[in-house]
C-alpha positions in Angstrom: 103.5 74.1 131.1 101.2 77.1 131.1 97.9 77.1 129.1 98.7 77.6 125.4 97.8 80.6 123.3 95.9 79.6 120.3 94.9 81.6 117.2 91.9 83.8 118.0 88.8 83.7 115.8 89.5 85.4 112.5 87.3 87.6 110.3 86.1 86.4 107.0 89.2 85.9 105.1 87.4 86.2 101.8 86.3 89.8 102.3 87.6 92.2 99.8 89.2 95.6 100.2 87.2 98.6 99.0 88.0 100.3 95.8 90.6 102.9 95.9 89.6 106.6 96.1 89.2 108.2 92.7 92.6 109.4 91.4 94.7 107.5 94.0 97.6 105.4 92.9 99.5 103.5 95.6 102.2 101.8 93.5 104.6 104.6 93.8 104.0 104.9 97.5 104.6 101.2 98.0 107.9 101.4 95.9 109.3 104.4 97.8 108.5 102.7 101.2 110.3 99.6 100.1 113.2 101.6 99.0 113.3 103.3 102.3 113.3 100.1 104.3 115.9 98.5 102.1 118.2 101.6 102.6 118.0 101.0 106.4 118.0 97.2 106.5 119.2 95.8 103.1 119.3 92.2 104.4 117.0 92.3 107.4 113.9 93.9 105.7 113.6 91.2 102.9 114.0 88.5 105.6 111.2 89.9 107.7 108.9 90.1 104.6 109.8 86.5 103.8 109.2 85.3 107.4 105.8 87.1 107.2 104.7 84.6 104.6 105.7 81.6 106.7 102.6 81.3 108.8 101.3 82.7 112.1 104.2 81.4 114.2 107.6 80.2 113.0 110.6 78.9 114.9 113.9 80.3 113.5 116.8 78.2 114.7 119.4 80.1 116.8 117.0 83.1 117.1 113.7 82.2 118.7 110.0 82.0 118.0 108.6 84.6 115.6 104.9 85.7 115.7 103.4 87.2 112.5 99.7 87.0 113.4 98.2 90.3 114.6 95.6 88.9 117.0 97.9 86.3 118.5 100.6 88.9 118.9 98.0 91.1 120.8 97.5 88.3 123.2 101.3 87.8 123.7 101.8 91.5 124.4 99.0 91.6 126.9 100.3 88.5 128.9 103.2 90.1 130.7 103.0 87.4 133.4 104.0 84.9 130.7 105.9 86.9 128.1 108.3 89.4 129.9 110.6 92.2 128.9 113.5 91.0 131.0 115.5 88.0 130.3 118.8 86.9 128.7 119.0 87.9 125.2 116.3 90.5 125.3 116.5 94.2 124.3 115.6 95.0 128.0 119.1 93.7 129.1 120.8 96.1 126.7 118.5 99.0 127.7 119.4 98.4 131.4 123.1 98.5 130.5 122.6 101.9 128.7 119.8 103.6 130.5 119.6 102.0 134.0 117.0 99.9 135.5 114.0 102.4 135.4 113.5 102.9 131.6 109.9 101.5 131.6 110.6 99.4 128.4 112.9 97.2 130.5 110.7 96.7 133.5 108.1 94.0 134.3 105.4 93.3 136.8 104.4 95.3 139.9 107.4 97.8 139.7 106.5 98.6 136.0 102.9 99.0 136.8 103.6 101.3 139.9 105.9 103.5 137.8 103.3 103.7 134.9 100.6 104.8 137.4 102.9 107.6 138.8 103.5 108.7 135.2 99.8 108.5 134.1 99.2 112.3 134.2 102.0 112.8 131.7 100.0 111.0 129.0 97.1 113.4 129.0 96.0 115.3 125.9 96.2 118.6 127.8 99.9 117.9 128.8 100.7 116.9 125.2 99.2 119.9 123.7 101.1 122.2 126.1 104.4 120.6 125.1 103.6 120.8 121.4 102.6 124.5 121.7 106.0 125.2 123.2 107.8 123.3 120.5 106.0 124.0 117.3 108.2 126.8 115.9 109.9 124.4 113.3 106.4 123.5 111.9 105.2 127.1 111.7 108.4 128.2 109.8 107.9 125.3 107.3 104.2 126.1 106.8 105.0 129.7 106.2 107.7 128.9 103.7 105.4 126.6 101.8 102.7 129.2 101.7 105.3 131.6 100.1 106.0 129.0 97.4 109.4 128.0 98.8 110.8 124.5 99.0 110.9 123.0 102.4 112.9 119.9 103.6 110.2 118.2 105.7 112.7 115.6 107.0 114.9 118.4 108.5 111.8 120.1 109.8 110.7 116.9 111.6 114.1 116.3 113.1 114.2 119.9 114.4 110.7 119.4 115.8 111.8 116.2 117.5 114.8 117.9 119.0 112.9 120.9 120.0 110.2 118.7 121.7 112.9 116.9 123.6 114.4 120.2 124.9 110.9 121.2 125.9 110.4 118.0 127.8 113.7 118.6 129.5 112.8 122.1 130.5 115.3 123.9 128.3 113.7 127.0 126.9 114.3 127.8 123.2 116.9 130.4 122.8 116.0 133.4 120.6 117.8 133.5 117.3 120.8 135.8 116.8 119.7 139.1 115.4 120.1 139.1 111.6 120.8 135.3 111.5 119.1 133.3 108.8 115.8 131.6 109.4 116.2 128.6 111.6 119.7 129.4 112.9 118.5 128.7 116.4 117.8 125.0 115.4 121.4 123.9 116.2 120.7 122.4 119.6 117.4 120.8 118.4 119.2 119.1 115.6 122.1 118.1 117.7 119.7 116.4 120.3 117.9 114.5 117.6 121.3 113.3 116.1 122.2 112.0 119.6 119.0 110.1 119.8 119.6 108.5 116.4 123.1 107.3 117.3 121.8 105.9 120.7 118.9 104.1 119.1 121.0 102.7 116.3 123.5 101.2 118.8 120.9 99.1 120.5 121.1 95.3 119.7 119.8 91.9 120.9 122.7 91.0 123.0 124.8 92.7 125.7 126.8 95.7 124.4 130.5 95.2 124.5 132.4 97.7 126.8 133.6 99.9 123.9 130.2 100.2 122.3 128.5 100.7 125.6 130.9 103.5 126.5 129.9 105.3 123.3 126.3 104.9 123.9 126.6 106.2 127.5 128.7 109.1 126.3 126.0 110.1 123.9 123.4 109.7 126.6 125.4 111.8 128.9 125.5 114.5 126.3 121.8 114.2 125.8 121.0 114.4 129.5 123.4 117.2 130.1 120.6 119.5 128.7 118.3 118.2 131.3 120.8 118.6 134.1 121.3 122.2 133.0 117.5 122.8 133.2 117.3 120.9 136.5 119.9 123.1 138.1 118.1 126.2 136.9 115.9 128.3 139.2 113.6 129.0 136.4 112.8 125.4 135.4 109.4 125.5 133.6 106.8 123.9 135.8 105.2 122.1 132.9 108.3 120.3 131.7 108.8 116.6 132.1 111.9 117.2 134.2 109.9 119.4 136.6 107.0 117.0 136.6 109.3 114.1 137.5 110.9 116.1 140.3 107.5 117.0 141.7 106.5 113.3 141.6 109.6 112.4 143.7 111.4 110.5 141.0 115.0 109.7 141.8 117.8 110.7 139.6 118.1 107.1 138.4 114.4 107.0 137.5 114.6 110.5 135.9 117.5 109.3 133.7 115.7 106.1 132.6 112.3 107.8 132.0 113.8 110.7 129.9 115.8 108.2 127.9 113.0 106.0 126.9 110.5 108.9 126.5 112.9 110.3 123.9 114.0 107.2 122.1 110.4 105.8 121.8 108.5 109.0 121.5 110.0 112.2 120.2 112.5 110.4 118.0 109.8 108.3 116.4 107.9 111.5 115.7 110.8 112.8 113.7 110.9 109.7 111.6 107.2 109.2 111.0 106.0 112.7 110.0 107.9 112.9 106.7 107.0 109.3 105.8 103.3 109.9 106.3 103.4 113.1 104.1 105.4 111.2 101.5 102.7 108.5 101.4 100.0 111.1 101.0 101.9 112.7 98.1 103.1 109.5 96.4 99.6 107.9 96.6 97.8 111.1 95.3 95.5 111.1 98.2 96.5 114.4 99.8 93.8 116.2 97.7 91.2 113.9 99.2 92.2 114.7 102.7 92.2 118.4 101.7 88.6 118.1 100.5 87.5 116.1 103.6 89.1 117.1 106.9 87.4 114.1 108.6 90.0 111.9 107.0 93.0 113.4 108.8 92.8 110.8 111.6 92.5 108.0 109.2 95.4 109.3 107.1 97.6 109.3 110.2 96.5 105.9 111.5 96.9 104.3 108.0 100.3 106.0 107.7 101.4 104.5 111.0 100.1 101.1 110.0 101.9 101.3 106.7 105.2 102.7 107.9 105.3 100.8 111.3 108.2 103.0 112.5 109.1 100.4 115.3 109.2 97.1 113.1 109.5 94.6 116.0 109.3 94.1 119.7 110.7 91.3 121.8 109.6 89.2 124.8 111.1 86.4 126.8 108.9 83.4 127.8 108.7 83.1 131.5 107.6 79.4 131.4 107.1 76.6 129.0 104.1 77.2 126.9 102.8 76.9 123.2 101.9 79.5 120.7 99.4 78.3 118.1 100.8 74.7 118.5 104.4 75.7 118.5 106.3 74.9 121.6 108.0 77.8 123.4 110.5 77.0 126.2 111.1 79.0 129.3 113.7 81.7 128.6 113.2 81.6 124.8 112.9 84.7 122.8 109.6 85.5 121.2 109.8 88.1 118.4 106.6 90.0 117.7 107.2 91.3 114.1 105.0 94.5 114.1 105.9 95.2 110.5 104.2 91.9 109.6 101.3 92.4 111.9 100.5 95.6 110.2 100.3 93.8 106.9 98.1 90.9 108.1 95.8 90.4 105.1 93.0 89.0 107.2 92.6 92.2 109.2 93.8 94.6 106.5 92.7 93.4 103.1 95.1 94.4 100.3 97.6 95.3 103.0 100.4 96.6 100.8 98.5 99.7 99.7 98.1 102.9 101.6 94.4 104.0 101.7 93.1 106.9 103.8 89.6 105.5 103.6 90.5 102.1 105.1 88.6 101.3 108.3 90.9 99.5 110.7 89.7 96.4 112.4 89.4 97.5 116.2 91.1 94.3 117.3 94.3 95.5 115.8 93.9 99.2 116.2 97.2 100.9 117.3 98.9 97.6 117.5 102.2 99.3 116.2 102.2 101.2 119.7 102.2 97.9 121.4 99.3 96.5 123.6 98.7 95.7 127.3 100.8 97.0 130.2 103.6 98.2 127.9 101.4 100.2 125.5 103.4 103.3 124.5 103.4 106.0 127.2 104.1 108.6 124.4 101.0 107.6 122.4 99.0 110.7 123.0 101.9 113.0 122.3 102.9 111.3 119.1 99.3 111.1 117.8 98.5 114.7 118.5 101.7 116.0 117.0 101.1 114.0 113.8 97.5 115.0 113.6 98.2 118.7 114.0 100.9 118.6 111.3 98.9 116.6 108.8 95.7 118.6 109.4 97.5 121.8 108.7 99.3 120.5 105.6 96.2 118.9 104.1 94.0 121.7 105.1 96.2 124.4 103.5 97.7 122.7 100.5 95.7 120.7 98.0 98.9 119.4 96.5 102.6 119.1 97.2 105.4 118.0 94.9 108.4 116.1 96.1 111.4 117.7 94.4 114.1 115.6 96.0 114.4 112.8 98.5 117.2 110.8 100.1 116.9 107.7 102.4 118.9 107.4 105.6 121.3 104.4 105.8 122.6 102.6 108.7 119.8 103.7 111.1 117.6 101.6 113.3 114.4 103.3 112.3 114.0 103.7 108.5 113.7 107.5 107.7 114.0 110.1 105.0 117.2 111.9 105.5 115.9 114.5 103.0 112.5 115.1 101.7 112.1 118.4 99.9 108.5 119.5 98.9 106.9 122.5 97.3 103.3 123.5 97.1 101.8 123.1 93.6 98.4 123.3 92.0 98.2 119.7 90.9 99.8 116.4 92.2 
């Protein structure tokens, strides 16, 4: 048996959360987020919240070992020698079925580290900004419409941005709109790409896909990658696109397929889900005006929004050897569920964790834990962060208040999301 992982030293559990900013009210924000999660996972979400109250580590018969403690989870995610992606009953097994063996999130050890090193330049701030600049037309149109007093569906805007960003990564240049067409008529391909990603992500599960379901996933993936193949065959492939960069790096067709798949599923698709949720939190909690008055709070508003929404609510590892987690025996080959949604609500690291607070100072030991930790920390972190920062900075800097006129939650999706979130600029929250 390997050396056990014990609970790390904890901060003072008796410390109290600071007072809410003047005028803020987080009860509505909490209720709307609960509603959103229940719409996506009516049985699973209450079960996750219940498990979160059952201690740092819990064995669930027939499922595996569940980790709720943030600092212990950080140690688990960093120990890729002991807790691995690959193994029977893991999500990596399903990803390999669907995406091939080179999708990063289904790799371990030296092959994973070698591929990450090759892809390192793709995670730079300069590269992220270049991709965003080429993809931001849906945001610009939404900002212009809000400034004109029109109602904007931010959920549709975010899905369009997600799809447009994916097309940019693949090297597909945006086509000009048809002369005389209504505003946004050129969004068809962007929305179709995002919808493909939603279907692919929602089909993933914790056991091998049956042939019929696997065929449907691969058919959707082929449709998605057809955009990349069209760009790859072009003589005018933009040199800064992800496809061009992968070709320059000497990546094989198999590696390109896997990398594009996971970059999209874990990166651009998450952006399309998260942006409307963060904006809704700012509006519902009446803290948009606070960020409007103090631009230095934009980063905190985004980070707190990611903590609160936790768009990827769990991650999974397989124990490589017998060990113990905080006194709980874990057998080799057993599944270890890291419940990110519960880590982000750890009351000892985030006092009064069920409120959204843009003035909250995050404990550095749990900073960005919702992006993972250790060797598998999200490669798309910089891209997602810079896109969210740019959007929230513009909205908060331009509009002291927004009013949500209509909202509708998505159902039957893997990642909880607003299907519709219509907002209009107003003088008061």
